C-alpha positions as CSV (number, residue, x, y, z in Angstrom):
1,M,11.5,-16.8,0.9
2,S,13.3,-18.3,3.9
3,W,9.9,-19.3,5.4
4,F,9.2,-21.6,2.5
5,P,11.4,-24.7,2.1
6,G,12.9,-25.1,-1.3
7,A,11.6,-21.7,-2.5
8,Y,15.1,-20.5,-3.5
9,E,15.5,-23.4,-6.0
10,T,12.5,-22.4,-8.1
11,A,12.8,-20.2,-11.1
12,F,10.7,-17.5,-9.4
13,G,12.9,-17.7,-6.3
14,R,16.1,-17.2,-8.4
15,F,14.4,-14.3,-10.1
16,L,13.5,-12.6,-6.8
17,S,16.9,-13.3,-5.4
18,K,18.6,-11.5,-8.4
19,I,16.3,-8.4,-7.9
20,C,16.3,-8.2,-4.1
21,E,19.8,-9.4,-3.1
22,P,21.6,-6.2,-4.1
23,V,19.3,-4.2,-1.8
24,L,19.2,-6.7,1.1
25,A,22.9,-7.6,1.2
26,P,24.1,-4.5,3.1
27,F,21.3,-4.9,5.7
28,R,22.1,-8.6,6.1
29,R,25.8,-7.7,6.9
30,I,24.6,-5.4,9.7
31,I,21.6,-7.5,11.0
32,P,22.2,-11.3,11.0
33,P,19.2,-13.6,10.9
34,I,17.8,-14.3,14.3
35,G,18.5,-17.9,15.3
36,G,19.9,-18.5,11.8
37,V,16.3,-18.7,10.5
38,L,14.3,-15.5,10.8
39,D,15.7,-12.8,8.5
40,L,14.5,-9.3,9.5
41,S,16.6,-7.5,6.8
42,P,13.7,-7.1,4.4
43,I,11.7,-5.2,7.0
44,I,14.6,-3.0,7.9
45,A,15.3,-2.4,4.2
46,F,11.7,-1.4,3.7
47,F,11.7,1.1,6.5
48,A,15.1,2.5,5.3
49,I,13.8,3.0,1.8
50,R,10.6,4.6,3.1
51,M,12.6,7.0,5.3
52,A,14.8,7.9,2.3
53,T,11.7,8.5,0.2
54,F,10.2,10.8,2.9
55,G,13.5,12.7,3.2
56,L,13.7,13.2,-0.6
57,Q,10.1,14.4,-0.8
58,Y,10.8,16.9,2.0
59,L,13.9,18.2,0.2
60,V,12.0,18.5,-3.1
61,Y,8.9,20.2,-1.7
62,N,10.6,22.6,0.6
63,Y,13.9,23.5,-1.1
64,I,13.8,22.7,-4.8
65,L,10.1,23.4,-5.8
66,P,10.2,26.9,-4.3
67,I,13.2,27.7,-6.5
68,I,11.5,26.5,-9.6
69,V,8.1,28.0,-9.1
């Protein structure tokens, strides 16, 4: 959204902000925007969520599923 001027002021921009901001806020505290313009926190958040998903799948398939089956 930061790449498009005025995108935050639209109804769609406010909707996306309400959904995404709780997830992105912790990453924005750790990784500030580069040059005050380029925000890399969505990319880092995406990779963190993917790694958490892979870790959860690993635990389920290797430790929980064998107990159930």
